[in-house]
C-alpha positions as CSV (number, residue, x, y, z in Angstrom):
1,P,-18.3,-12.1,13.3
2,A,-20.5,-10.2,11.0
3,M,-24.1,-10.0,10.1
4,P,-26.0,-9.6,6.8
5,E,-27.2,-6.2,5.6
6,S,-30.2,-5.0,7.5
7,A,-31.1,-1.4,8.2
8,P,-31.1,-0.2,11.8
9,V,-34.4,0.6,13.7
10,R,-33.3,1.5,17.3
11,L,-30.2,2.2,19.2
12,R,-30.0,1.2,22.9
13,I,-27.0,1.9,25.3
14,P,-28.1,1.0,28.8
15,S,-25.1,2.5,30.6
16,V,-26.0,5.9,29.6
17,S,-29.9,5.5,29.3
18,I,-30.0,5.9,25.6
19,D,-33.0,4.3,23.8
20,A,-33.7,6.0,20.5
21,P,-35.3,5.3,17.2
22,F,-33.6,5.9,14.0
23,T,-34.8,8.8,11.6
24,T,-34.5,8.4,7.7
25,P,-31.1,7.4,6.6
26,L,-28.6,10.3,6.3
27,G,-26.8,11.2,3.2
28,L,-24.1,14.0,2.3
29,E,-24.8,17.7,2.6
30,T,-24.0,19.9,-0.6
31,N,-20.7,20.9,1.1
32,G,-19.6,17.2,1.5
33,E,-20.3,16.7,5.2
34,V,-22.5,14.0,6.5
35,A,-26.1,15.2,7.2
36,V,-27.3,15.2,10.8
37,P,-30.7,14.1,12.0
38,D,-33.5,16.9,11.9
39,S,-34.8,15.6,15.3
40,D,-32.8,15.8,18.5
41,T,-34.4,12.8,19.9
42,E,-33.5,10.5,17.0
43,V,-30.3,9.2,15.8
44,G,-29.4,8.8,12.1
45,W,-27.5,6.0,10.2
46,Y,-25.2,7.3,7.5
47,K,-26.6,5.3,4.4
48,H,-23.2,5.2,2.6
49,S,-21.7,3.2,5.4
50,P,-22.3,-0.5,6.2
51,T,-25.5,-1.3,8.2
52,P,-24.6,-2.0,11.8
53,G,-23.4,-5.6,12.0
54,E,-21.9,-5.7,8.6
55,V,-18.1,-5.8,7.9
56,G,-16.9,-2.2,8.0
57,P,-17.5,1.0,9.9
58,A,-21.2,1.5,10.4
59,V,-21.6,5.3,11.3
60,I,-24.4,6.7,13.5
61,L,-25.0,10.4,14.3
62,G,-27.0,12.3,16.9
63,H,-27.1,15.7,18.4
64,V,-25.6,16.5,21.9
65,D,-28.0,19.3,22.7
66,S,-30.6,21.7,21.2
67,K,-32.0,25.2,22.0
68,T,-34.3,23.5,24.6
69,G,-31.8,21.4,26.3
70,P,-30.0,17.9,26.2
71,A,-30.4,15.8,23.1
72,V,-30.1,12.0,22.3
73,F,-26.3,11.9,22.6
74,F,-25.9,14.3,25.7
75,Y,-24.3,11.5,27.8
76,L,-22.5,9.7,25.1
77,G,-19.2,11.1,26.4
78,Q,-19.7,9.1,29.8
79,L,-19.3,5.8,27.9
80,D,-16.5,3.7,29.1
81,E,-14.4,1.1,27.3
82,G,-16.3,-2.2,27.5
83,D,-19.9,-0.7,27.8
84,D,-22.6,-2.4,25.5
85,I,-24.3,-0.9,22.6
86,F,-27.2,-2.6,20.9
87,V,-28.7,-1.8,17.5
88,D,-31.9,-3.5,16.8
89,R,-32.3,-4.2,13.0
90,V,-35.2,-4.3,10.4
91,D,-34.8,-8.0,10.1
92,G,-35.5,-8.6,13.8
93,T,-32.0,-9.2,14.9
94,T,-29.9,-7.1,17.3
95,A,-26.2,-6.2,16.7
96,H,-24.3,-6.2,20.1
97,F,-21.2,-3.9,20.3
98,K,-18.8,-3.2,22.9
99,V,-17.1,0.3,23.3
100,E,-13.3,0.1,22.4
101,S,-12.5,3.8,22.8
102,L,-13.6,7.4,22.6
103,E,-11.9,10.3,20.9
104,R,-12.6,14.1,20.9
105,P,-10.9,15.5,17.8
106,K,-11.1,19.3,16.8
107,Q,-13.7,19.5,14.1
108,S,-11.0,21.1,11.9
109,E,-8.9,17.9,12.4
110,F,-11.6,15.3,12.1
111,P,-10.2,11.8,11.7
112,T,-12.1,10.9,8.4
113,E,-9.9,7.9,7.5
114,R,-10.2,6.5,11.1
115,V,-13.9,7.0,11.2
116,Y,-14.9,6.1,7.7
117,G,-12.0,4.1,6.2
118,N,-12.2,0.3,5.6
119,I,-11.8,-2.1,8.4
120,N,-11.9,-5.9,8.3
121,Y,-14.5,-6.4,11.1
122,A,-17.9,-5.1,11.9
123,G,-17.4,-1.8,13.7
124,L,-19.6,1.1,14.9
125,R,-18.9,4.8,15.1
126,L,-21.1,7.1,17.2
127,I,-20.6,10.7,16.4
128,T,-21.8,13.9,18.0
129,C,-20.4,17.3,18.9
130,S,-18.3,18.2,21.8
131,G,-16.1,21.0,23.2
132,I,-17.2,24.7,23.0
133,Y,-20.2,25.9,21.3
134,L,-19.3,29.0,19.1
135,K,-22.4,31.1,18.7
136,G,-21.0,33.1,15.6
137,T,-20.4,30.0,13.4
138,Q,-23.3,27.8,15.3
139,R,-20.8,25.0,15.6
140,Y,-18.9,23.1,18.3
141,T,-15.1,23.1,18.4
142,N,-14.8,19.3,18.7
143,N,-16.6,16.1,17.8
144,L,-16.9,13.1,20.1
145,V,-16.4,9.8,18.2
146,V,-17.1,6.5,20.0
147,Y,-15.5,3.4,18.4
148,A,-17.1,0.0,19.0
149,R,-16.7,-3.6,17.8
150,L,-19.4,-6.3,17.1
151,M,-19.4,-9.1,19.7
152,E,-20.0,-12.8,18.9
């Protein structure tokens, strides 16, 4: 199954109580990394990936925490295989995905091809930080990537 192009407006993951709006679509930073949302309560869709529901890997990013506490993707790592993910879209439709797997790669070994590479189905990639926060570099040691697939 696949859906026509339509920008995402809301992400809902009932099993971990996520219900968040989307910020302005995200592009690339000058260093080539994908931008992250300015807000820790909103998620961002990477505008150079398919829209959620289209064939290919739609990519959504969100923060795990902030200086004031948990952020939108704080509980993302508690997802299990088979959990539902819903993306409400501008055209009034909802793309329904099911979690296939989770991965926590080192940031230095990010699986770029597996996350962004071409796939022949409508997939979803949710990305946040994971591991240990290093104050000196203001970065985490790992990422959390959730892989999901569009349902009929």
